[in-house]
C-alpha positions, 0 to 999 in steps of 0.5 A: 183784043184790040191793042188798046183793050190790051194796053187798058187791062194791063195798065189797070193790072199795073194802077191796082197792083194785080196779076203777076208782079213780072208782068206788072215789072214789065208794065212799069218798064213800058212806062218809063220808056213810053210817054204817052202810055204813061200819060194813058196811066196817068188818066187811068189812075186819075179816073179810078180816084174819082170813080173812088171818091164817087162810091164813097160820097153815094155811100156815106149818102146812103148811111146818112138816109138809113140814119135819117130813117133810124132815128126819126121815126116812131117805129125804131123809138126803142132802138132810138132809146138803146143807142141813146142810153149806149152814148148817155153820160 
């Protein structure tokens, strides 16, 4: 494995808090001593956050589509009535 791929895997384990705690501790020490590696870790952390948010948005869209289909289709009329009866006051 190339050095850059090893660093990416190392940072990934650190960011996701996976793997051996001793290895994560060594990575943390390397991050303190190496500003370039620290910057790379910051970018990788930000990338994971963007990907996670994108995934959440896509999941919300899928849920909305299913909800729309369930509550607008005549085929699901019985289900609609049961749900509305549960939440009616």
